[in-house]
N, C-alpha and C positions, 0 to 999 in steps of 0.2 A: 539538653534542649536550650537552656539559657545561653550557653556559650555560642551555639549556632545562631541564636536570635541576635546576640550582641554583634557578631560578625556581619550579619545581614544588615543590621541597623547602621553600622559604620559604613558599609559599602553603599547603602541607600543615601546616606548624607553626602558621601563623597561624589556620587554620581548625579545627585539632585540637591545642590545647596539651597538652603532655605526652606526645606520641608518643615511644616508645622507639626506640633505634637499630635494634632488630630489626624493629619495625613499619615504620619508614621504609625499611629495606632491602627488605622484602617489597613495599612499595608502588611503590618506584622500580626494583626488580629489579636491585639492586646489593648489594654486601657491606656488613657493618656497618663494616668498616674504611674503605670509601669514604664511608659516611655521616659518619664522624668527619672525614675530610679535607674533605668538602664543607661541613660545618658551620664548620670553620675558614676556608675560602674565603669564606663568607658573612660571617663576622666581619671579615675583612680588607677586604671590600667595603663595610663600614659597616652591615650588617644585624645588629642586637644579638641574635644567637642565643646562648642559654645553655643548658647542660645541667645537670640536677640528678640526683644519685644517690638511691638508696633505693627503697622499695616504690612510692611515688607519684611517682617521678622521671621524667625524660624531657627532651625538647627543648622550650623555650619562647622566645618573643620578650619583650623587655623590656616591662614594664607600660606600656600606653598606646601602644605602637608599632604602627603599621599600614603595611604595605608598600604602595607605589604600584604594584606589579607587577600589580595587578588590571585595569589599562587593557588593553582588547581591541584587537588588531590587526585590520585589515579582514577578512583571511582567516578569523580566528577567529570574528568576528561573523557572517560569511556562513555558516560551518558551523553556528553556534548557531541561527541563524534557519531553517536547513534541517531541524532535528531534530524539528520538531513534526508531529503527525498530527491535522489539524484535524477530520477526520470522526470519528475515534475519540474525541477530547475532546468533540465534540457529542454523540455517542451516550452518553457518560458524564455529560452534563450539566455539564461543566467548561469549556465553550467561553468563557463570560463571565469566569470566573476566569483562564483562560489569556490572554485578551486584555488584562485589567488587568495581569497580570504582564509581558506583552510591552511594553506601554506604559510601565510603570515601568522596565524594562530600557533601553528606547529612550531615555528621558529622561536616563539616566546616561551615555550614549555620546557621545563627541566627534562633531561634525557629519560629519566624513569617514567614521567608522566606522558612524554611523547610516545614512548613504547606502548604504554597502556591504551592510549587513544587509538594508535594505529592498529593494535591487536583487535580492538573491538570491531572496526570496519571489516577486518578479515573474517570475523566470525558470525556477524549478524547483519542482515539486510532487510529493509522493509520495502516491499513491493506494493505500494498503496493505491496509486491512481486508478480511477474509474471503478473502484469497488466500494460498496456501501454496506457490507455485512458486519454485523457485531461479532468480533472474534471470540472464540471459545478458548479455554485454557485446559488442554489435556492433562490428565492426572500426572503423567510421567514427564511433562515438559520441564519443570524445575530441575529434576534430576539430570535430565539430558542436557540442559543448559550448563549445569556445573561441569559435566564431562566435556563439553565444548570449550569452556573457559580453560580447563585444565589440560586439554589435548590428551584426554584419557580414553583409550580404546574401551569399547563396551560390547557386550553380547546382548543382542535384542531379538525379540520374537515379534513377527510382523504378520498381521492378518491380511492376506491378499484378497482383494475384492472379487466376488463372483458375479453372477447375473444380477442385474438391478442394483448393483452396489453392495450386495450382502456378502460378508466374508465366506470364503469358500475353503481356505486352507491357511495354516499358520507355518511360516518359515523362520528359521533361526539363523542369524548371521552375526559374525564378529566383524565389527566396523570400526573405522577411525572417523569420529564425528567432526567434520570441518566446520559446519555453520548451521544456522537456523534462519528460515525465511517465513515471514508472515504474508500470506497472499490470500485476498478475498475472505478474510476472517479465519483462514485455516493455516496452521503451522506446519511447515515442512522441514525435515532434517536432510541436509546434504552430507553424505558420507562416503567413504571409500572402503570397499570390502577388503579385509585384511588378506594379503597374499595375492591380490589380483591387479597389482599396479602394472604388470606387463601385458595385460589383455588389451584387446583392441579398444575398448571404451575406458581403459584406465582403472576399471573397478568402481567407477562412480555410480552411486545410486541416490535416488530421492525417495524419501519415505514420509508419508503423512503421519504426523506424530500421534493423532488420535487413533491410528490403527496399530501403534506399537503396544503390545499386550504385556510384555515383560522387558525389564531392563536391568542389567547388572554389569559388574566389572568383567572384562574379558578374562577368561582363564589363562593364568600364567603371566598376564601382562602387568608388570610392576612399575614400569617407567612410562612416561608420556611418549607418544609417538612423535616422530619428526614431521612437521608440516611441510608440504611441498611449497617452496618459496614462490613458485610461479602461479600458485592458485589465487584467484580473485573471485570472491563469492558472488559479487554483483554480476560480473561478466559471465561466470559460469551459469548463473540462474537465468540470465537473459538468453544465452544461447540454448540451453535446455528447454526453456519455455517456448521459444520460437520453433524448435524442432518438435516438441510435443504438439503444438498447435497445428503445424503442417501435417503431422501424422494422422490427425483427426479428419482431414479433408479428403474424404474418399469418393465424393461425388462431384461431377462437373455439370453446371447448369449454363446453358446459353441464353443470354438475355439482351434485350435491346433497350437502351436507356435514352431519355431526353437529357438535355444539358443539365436540368435541375436534378434529375435522377442521378446522374454521374456525380454531381457535387455532394449529394446526400449519401451516396453509397458507403463512404467510410463511416458514417454515423450508425449504420445498422448491420454491418458485416465486419467480421474479424479482420484485424490489420493484415495478417499474413495472406489471407484470401484476397483482399483488395489489391495488394501489391502484385500478386500473380495475374489477377484479372485485368489490371491496367496494363500489363505488359502485353496481353493478348488483344487489346482493344483495337477495333478498326478506326479508320478515319471517319469523321461524321459524314453522313450521307447528305443529299440536298435538303432534307428536312431537319438536319441537325442531330439526327439519331446515331448513337454509337452502339455497335454490337460487340459483345465480349463474352469470354468463357469464364465463369465464376466457380472456383472450387468451393465446395460446401461439405459440411459433415454428413448430411443426408437430405433427402427431399423434404422431410418434415421440417428440419431446421431451416432450409432454404425458403420454405413457404412462410414460416414465422418471421424471417428476417425481411424478405423482399415485399411482403404484403404492406409493410409500413411505407413503402415508396408509392403506393397508390397507382394512379394512372401514369406515373413517370417511368414505370418499368413494364416490359412485356416479356414473358417467358416464352422462348421458342423451342426449347428442348431441356429435359426429356418430355416425351409426350404425356406421361402420366402427371407430371407437375403442371404442365400447361392446361390439361383438362381440369385439374383441381382449381386453378386460378379462374377458369372459365365458369365453373360451378359457383365459385365464391362471388364472382362478378354478377352472375344471374341472381344469386340470393340477395345481394345488395340492391340490385335493380328492383326486385319484387318488394323489398322492404321499404324502399324510398319512392315507390311509384306514385303514391298519393300522399297528400298532407294530412296527418292525423287530426289537425285542428278543424278541418272542414266538416268532420262528423259531429263535433261538439254541439253546434246549434240544433241539430236534428234530435239529439238526445236530450238537450236541455228544455226544448219547447214543451214536450208533454209534461215534464215535471212542473213547469211554471203554470201550464193550464190546470194541472191537478191542485196546485196551491190556490188558484183563484176560485176553483170550485169549492 
């Protein structure tokens, strides 16, 4: 613990010359007296730390001295390369800059550390934007993560969901675990079923980790599996997620939108549905209204999404959904027909009269 603290202290002084004992104590969560002792220990170890008194004083390294403690260990590089959010950077227009920065950092790493950093990107992907759920940690996640790091085939038992999400059956598979993805607070394992590389889908499967009921070494598998060099976890996840989202869109809703409704549509509807809908959009009519066919998961889902657009959307079909919006509009009209404050004086007057009596 102390060695790590001394390294951190030296790096802090190198990157922020003039830090006071109080500032170092706050950063390192130690006392100022411990800061003084640690500075002496660094001096004894050959690190030329000096302290200066006065208003602009603090701790400094000797002029021109640079510590070599900036060399990263493999575990540190792995963690560093796991910290990026590629989709968020892409949305901000910073993906090119981030890639250049990553390449510059990679070029400074020792070969062994560079391999560790790159291997972490191939095995773990964080798909975080637009989700705000607290992630849970399935019981078997740590063991599965170890298998992912070691490229170790595993045998797993998986509870398939039945109606209303309840497990209906348990399937056993021997798989090669390629990576883990955290999405919407849920962990998923991306794996390839052993012996199915030549099938149409390549044997790729995605498992919710919290539905894995048992996990163990694959029978007879003593050696690590050979990873497909063309496999990229982030690209694989993005493609599979898009395909899954489109597979859910089983209903088509015809709607008419105002310009404001068209601009707000991406905020209330799934991205894949919006892309397909805009491709079918008509040119604006003389009133500026646009008609389009919107893919939806169901009429219930379409109602919950489109109702947020208020009067900026009109449902034309199917008839059942249009009738539902008509009933909703009638209920709102009845609810807001009168001002509830108008009735208060009539109720308050008798009470006032009773108090005077």
